[in-house]
Each structure stands twice: as C-alpha cells, then as structure tokens.
ZAMARGU-4260 file (C-alpha; in steps of 0.2 Angstrom, whole numbers, plus 5000, padded with zeros to 4 digits):
<rodrens>
0) 5421/5514/5481 | 5412/5499/5481 | 5396/5507/5476 | 5406/5513/5461 | 5412/5494/5457
5) 5392/5490/5459 | 5387/5502/5446 | 5398/5492/5432 | 5385/5482/5422 | 5397/5468/5417
10) 5402/5465/5436 | 5419/5463/5432 | 5429/5456/5446 | 5445/5465/5442 | 5435/5482/5447
15) 5433/5475/5464 | 5450/5469/5466 | 5457/5484/5461 | 5449/5495/5473 | 5452/5482/5488
20) 5470/5484/5483 | 5470/5502/5484 | 5460/5501/5500 | 5473/5492/5507 | 5487/5500/5501
25) 5479/5517/5509 | 5477/5508/5526 | 5495/5501/5527 | 5501/5520/5520 | 5491/5529/5534
30) 5496/5517/5550 | 5515/5519/5545 | 5512/5537/5543 | 5503/5538/5559 | 5518/5527/5568
35) 5531/5538/5562 | 5520/5555/5567 | 5520/5546/5584 | 5537/5542/5586 | 5544/5560/5580
40) 5532/5567/5593 | 5539/5556/5606 | 5555/5562/5602 | 5552/5578/5600 | 5545/5578/5618
45) 5562/5569/5624 | 5570/5584/5615 | 5560/5598/5622 | 5562/5592/5641 | 5582/5590/5637
50) 5583/5608/5632 | 5572/5613/5647 | 5585/5606/5659 | 5600/5612/5649 | 5591/5629/5651
55) 5587/5627/5670 | 5605/5621/5673 | 5613/5637/5663 | 5602/5647/5674 | 5607/5641/5691
60) 5624/5643/5685 | 5623/5662/5681 | 5616/5664/5697 | 5631/5660/5707
</rodrens>
C-alpha cells in the first residue's frame, strides 16, 4: 500500500494518512474477529462436552 502512495509524484500526505487509517482499521477488525472466533470455539467445546456427558448419562440409564 505504501508503495502505491510513493508512486504519487505530488507526495500528498493525505494518501499516506488514508492508507494508514485503512491498515489500522483492518488490523482492529482482524483482531476482533479472531477474538470472537476463539470465544465461539471455546463455547463450542463446552457445549460438546455437555452433550457428551448427557449422552453418557442417558446410556447408563438405559442399561438399567
């Protein structure tokens, strides 16, 4: 991105500012999405363990 700004012969500062803001926004969005994905994954693991325990308890009840 900075390479594109450097190609500008007039060297406008606004180009650098816009590119920097877009890059920072991208990093923030990426970090937020990663955080949410990890929370969802952890919750999925918890739910899966609970379902497994329920199935195990149900199978024990059905044996008797």
